[in-house]
C-alpha positions, 0 to 999 in steps of 0.5 A, a space after each residue: 196902777 192906772 185908772 180902773 178899767 171897765 170889765 170886757 164882755 169876755 171877762 164878764 162872761 168868765 165871771 158869769 160862768 164862774 157864778 153859775 158853776 158856783 151855784 151848782 157847786 153850792 148844792 153838791 153833797 159833801 161827798 161830791 166836793 171831797 171827791 173833787 178835792 181828791 181829784 185835784 190832789 191827784 191831778 196836781 201829783 200827775 202834773 208835778 213835773 210840768 208844774 215845777 218846770 213852769 216854775 223854774 222858767 218863772 224863777 229864771 225870768 224873775 231873776 233876770 228881771 231883778 226881782 226882789 229877794 222876798 218876792 223871789 222866795 215866795 215865787 219859788 216852788 220846789 218839789 218839797 213845797 209842792 208836795 206839802 201844798 198837795 198834802 194840804 189839799 187832802 187835809 182840806 178834804 178831811 175837814 168838816 163840811 162848812 155848808 149846811 151847819 144849823 146855827 139856830 133852830 128855834 120855834 117862834 110859835 107852834 108850826 113856825 120854825 126858824 133856822 139859821 144855816 151856813 151857805 157859800 158866799 158865791 164867787 171869790 176874786 183872789 189876787 196875789 203876787 208871786 205865790 203860786 202855791 196860793 192857787 192850790 190852797 185857795 182852790 181846794 178851800 173854795 171847792 170845799 166851801 162851795 164857792 167859785 173862784 177867779 184867780 189872778 196871780 202876779 205876772 212873775 208867776 204866770 207860767 206856774 199858775 197856768 199849769 196849776 190851774 190846768 191841772 186843777 181843772 183837769 182833776 175837776 173834769 173827772 168829777 161832778 164839779 164843773 171846772 168853770 168853778 176855778 178860773 185864771 186871769 193872766 193880764 194886769 188890766 184884768 185886775 182892775 176890771 175884776 174889781 168892778 165886777 160887784 154883780 158877779 164877785 162876792 169877796 176880793 182877797 188880795 195877797 201881796 205887797 202893802 201898796 198893792 193891798 191898799 190899792 185893792 182896798 181903795 178901788 173896789 166896792 166889793 168887800 175885801 178880806 186881807 191885811 196890808 202890813 205884817 209888822 210882827 213883834 217878839 217881846 223878851 220879858 225879864 223872866 224869860 228862859 234864855 234858851 227858849 228866847 233865843 230859839 224862838 227869836 231865831 225861828 220867828 225871824 229866819 225860818 221864812 223871813 219873807 212870810 207876813 208872820 215873821 218877826 220884824 221888831 224884837 223888844 227886850 226887857 232891860 233886866 235881861 238885855 245884857 245876858 240875852 242880847 249877845 247870845 241872840 245876836 250871835 245866833 242871828 248873825 250865824 243866820 246872816 240877819 242884819 241887826 238894827 238897834 236903838 241906842 241901848 242895844 248898840 251900847 250893849 252889843 255894838 262892840 261885838 257885832 255890827 248893829 245899825 241905828 234903828 230909826 222911827 221908820 224901822 219900827 214901822 217897816 215890814 222887812 220880809 227879809 233877814 233884817 231885825 230891829 231891836 229896842 230895849 224897854 223898861 216894862 211890859 207896859 212899854 212893850 205893849 204900848 210899842 206894839 199897839 202903836 206900831 204893830 199891824 194887828 197880825 201876830 205878836 208874841 211874848 217869851 216869859 216864865 211869868 204866867 201873869 205877865 203873859 196873860 196881861 200881854 195876851 189880853 192887852 196886845 191888839 192883834 189877831 194872834 197873841 202867842 206865849 213862848 212860841 214862834 210867831 211863825 205858827 200863825 198859819 192856817 195849815 198849822 192851825 189845822 185849817 188845812 190851808 188858808 185863803 189869807 190873813 185878816 187883821 180886821 177886828 170883825 170876823 173872820 180874823 187871823 188865818 182865814 180857812 173855811 169858816 171865812 168863806 161861808 155866810 148864813 141864811 135865815 129860813 123860816 117855815 110856817 103853815 099860813 102864819 101871818 104877822 097880824 096874829 102877833 100884833 095889836 092889843 090881843 097879840 098872840 105871844 111868841 114861844 121862842 123855844 130853842 129846838 137845838 139839833 132836833 
């Protein structure tokens, strides 16, 4: 990308309008926000034919331009995928209100009351490559959490995003929520200018390639929520059920290989390798997975299946494709060390019937998601019951992992008194605070 551009007056006006709409939205009742979300779902259903036609045009143009396979898979929006995204919108409407929750209710002294309560962030700037369904997820979460949102999809998804936002704004226009709360940018230059709008935008959420996310992180003063890599691991312990291990391996790699929660490296205990690897390789080959292995892996299955040589680069690579690197390890400690060395802190899993080993793995692996006897593909806001997600965060500070509504609110401290002054509680005759928690009173 070129140097950061200065925001144009037009873009500043869009951001100002979004911020004003967000302020209004933040004080709307939960009933009004839920009605708006249902209106969005209905409008998307009514516009389904136009949305799918626009997406088909985007996909055709992308194929003609030689788009990478993983990016194409994320771009494609068929009827089933669209219906699932709309169902996710309605799931968001059923979630509890994230705004106005009282986290602290405390008497500091008689008549002097402290409350800490949740409130919207303000305006979200969401920049994503390919994923048109992200428009649906993020818009519904933004409305529910009382936030405005400025969306910028990749050029390969412009037609799809335009139709989606058109439908969303049409739905909102029938409700109390100002449609200006949801905006769409369409040019590459606007990405760079958006990153300079720190007076209007409260959080940037990038979703895309490693290089793109890092560019965003390095070129804005606005807080960024996201992750640059999705290098996920699956460890097959020697006490694993062979049947479970094969099913989980295949699902973690092939159910949707373009996703950031698909497994990229398979670690296998030496004690189970000769039994597990031939069966796993056969199942993976049937799904057209390219295998790359260390020397021990190639010695075990290289004579039966095509297995390339795994290099140091493979352990550091997010393929987002039907490619899997395999390494044989001698102990859980070696597996954990490998994951903590090469992993991206996204999602890592173990397959074992030994609960103590599983507990050690889950305690010591440094990742937002640590799983036992299940696919890494469960690392997802919808599957967690969040309704949808705005993205995945691998930061250690919260929010971490799939980010739903809880990652889109902050909090304020409200103190109400009756002429109280600090001087009363200072000096040699200072009055003591009561600091009495009032709970839900």
